[in-house]
C-alpha positions in Angstrom: 20.5 180.5 95.9 20.0 179.6 99.6 16.6 178.6 100.7 14.3 175.7 100.8 13.7 175.1 97.1 10.0 174.7 96.4 8.9 176.3 99.7 11.1 179.4 99.0 9.8 179.7 95.5 6.1 179.5 96.6 6.9 182.1 99.3 8.3 184.3 96.5 5.3 183.8 94.3 3.0 184.8 97.2 5.1 187.9 97.7 4.8 188.9 94.1 1.0 188.5 94.3 0.9 190.7 97.4 3.2 193.4 96.0 3.3 193.2 92.1 5.6 196.2 92.0 8.4 193.9 93.2 8.1 191.8 89.9 10.6 193.9 87.8 13.2 193.6 90.6 13.3 189.9 91.3 17.0 189.7 90.4 17.9 192.5 92.8 15.7 191.0 95.6 17.4 187.6 95.1 20.7 189.4 95.6 19.3 191.0 98.7 18.1 187.7 100.0 21.5 186.0 99.4 23.3 188.8 101.2 20.9 188.8 104.1 21.2 185.0 104.6 25.0 185.4 104.5 25.2 188.3 106.9 22.6 186.8 109.2 25.2 184.2 110.3 27.1 186.9 112.1 24.6 189.7 112.6 21.0 189.4 113.9 19.3 191.1 111.0 15.8 189.5 111.2 14.2 186.9 113.4 15.3 183.4 112.5 11.7 182.3 112.5 10.9 184.6 109.5 13.7 183.3 107.2 11.5 180.6 105.6 9.0 183.4 104.6 11.5 186.1 103.9 9.8 187.2 100.7 6.3 187.6 102.2 7.3 188.7 105.7 9.9 191.2 104.7 10.0 192.0 101.0 6.2 192.1 100.3 5.5 193.7 103.7 7.8 196.5 102.7 6.8 196.5 99.0 3.1 197.1 99.8 4.0 200.7 100.7 4.9 201.1 97.0 1.5 199.7 96.1 -0.4 202.1 98.4 1.7 205.2 97.7 3.1 204.9 94.1 3.6 208.7 93.6 6.0 209.1 96.5 9.6 208.7 95.2 11.7 210.3 97.9 11.8 208.8 101.4 13.5 208.7 104.8 13.5 205.4 106.5 14.0 205.7 110.3 15.9 203.0 112.1 16.4 200.9 109.0 17.9 197.8 110.5 18.0 195.1 107.8 16.5 197.6 105.3 12.8 197.1 105.8 11.0 198.9 104.3 13.5 201.5 103.1 15.9 199.3 101.0 13.0 197.5 99.3 11.6 200.9 98.3 15.0 202.0 97.1 15.3 198.9 94.9 11.8 199.5 93.5 12.8 203.2 92.7 16.2 202.5 91.2 15.0 203.2 87.7 13.2 206.4 88.6 15.2 209.5 87.8 15.7 211.7 90.9 14.3 209.1 93.3 16.1 208.4 96.6 15.6 206.7 99.9 17.6 207.9 102.9 18.1 205.0 105.4 19.1 206.0 108.9 20.7 203.3 111.0 22.8 203.7 114.2 24.4 200.2 114.2 27.6 200.3 112.2 27.4 196.6 111.2 23.9 196.9 110.0 24.8 200.0 108.1 27.6 198.1 106.5 25.1 195.4 105.4 22.8 198.1 104.0 25.7 199.6 102.0 26.5 196.1 100.6 22.9 195.6 99.5 22.7 199.1 97.9 26.0 198.6 96.1 25.1 195.1 94.8 21.6 195.9 93.7 22.0 199.5 92.4 19.3 200.7 94.8 18.4 204.4 95.0 19.6 204.5 98.5 21.8 206.7 100.7 22.9 205.3 104.1 23.3 207.5 107.1 25.0 206.1 110.2 24.0 207.6 113.5 21.0 208.4 115.7 17.8 209.6 114.2 17.9 212.8 116.2 21.4 213.6 114.7 21.1 212.3 111.2 17.6 213.4 110.2 18.2 217.2 110.4 21.3 216.7 108.2 19.2 215.4 105.2 18.6 218.4 103.0 17.2 216.7 99.9 13.5 217.1 99.3 11.5 214.3 101.0 8.0 213.2 100.2 7.6 210.4 102.7 8.9 209.2 106.0 8.6 205.6 107.1 9.6 203.0 109.8 8.8 199.4 110.6 9.0 197.7 114.0 10.9 200.6 115.5 9.0 202.5 118.1 5.4 203.4 119.3 3.5 206.0 117.2 4.1 208.9 119.7 7.9 208.5 119.4 7.8 208.1 115.6 5.8 211.3 115.3 8.2 213.1 117.6 11.2 212.1 115.5 9.4 212.9 112.2 7.5 216.0 113.4 9.5 218.6 111.5 9.0 216.7 108.2 5.3 216.0 108.9 4.6 219.6 109.6 5.9 220.4 106.1 3.3 217.9 104.8 5.7 215.1 104.2 3.6 211.9 104.4 4.2 209.6 107.4 3.7 205.9 106.5 4.3 203.5 109.4 4.0 199.7 109.4 2.4 198.7 112.7 1.3 195.4 114.3 -1.7 194.3 116.3 -1.2 197.1 118.9 -1.8 199.8 116.3 -5.1 201.0 117.7 -3.7 201.4 121.3 -0.7 203.3 119.9 -3.0 205.7 118.1 -5.2 206.2 121.2 -2.1 207.1 123.1 -1.0 209.7 120.5 -2.1 213.2 119.9 -1.6 212.8 116.1 -5.3 213.4 115.4 -4.9 216.9 116.8 -2.5 217.9 114.1 -2.8 215.4 111.2 -5.2 213.6 109.0 -4.9 209.9 109.6 -5.5 206.9 107.3 -5.4 203.3 108.6 -4.8 200.8 105.7 -5.2 197.0 106.1 -1.8 195.3 105.9 -1.7 192.8 103.0 0.7 190.6 104.9 -0.7 190.6 108.5 -4.4 190.3 109.2 -4.0 192.2 112.5 -1.5 194.8 111.1 -2.1 198.2 109.7 -0.3 200.8 107.8 -0.8 204.1 109.6 -0.5 207.0 107.2 -0.7 210.6 108.4 -0.2 214.1 106.9 -1.2 217.7 107.4 -3.2 217.4 104.1 -3.4 214.3 102.0 -4.8 216.3 99.1 -1.8 218.5 98.9 
């Protein structure tokens, strides 16, 4: 395995403490890591500065969604990029009958990477290549959650996902330190119930969850 030996292992251990649901899928995540490091040499999948903390910064950051929303087993991941959080969710759901994560990515090379990860790990994933506005309406499978990470401000995410959200699909978006400003600039509170959950990986980050009715 590529990595920095002891430092990589301790990073992995921290990740498993943050998101215990990753534990049964260490082998698959190691495959994911190996592929990401290999493809990173020719495609900018993640910031180079995050590679030494790949397990916490990317795997655990994504996996915490599974911790907070364990009942959701069908997802759409908008602008998937390197597969965070969608591919991590798809790996964690691979043993759940009927579970699936749809990953939408417009970049052909990143989509090819996602297909490679899905194929090698057996993830419950389906890759859609194209723009969100084009591909999202083509997904006809039942969906329980829609997610995105480091993609766009909240108003834009809500606009893209609005049709799903109005059907009471849960929106679960990983946001950084500007999360409060983004919510202030959004009219989401007019139409949806909103939860803000403290990120387990970033002290200033939040997971913004919204739905028409969280009790439904």
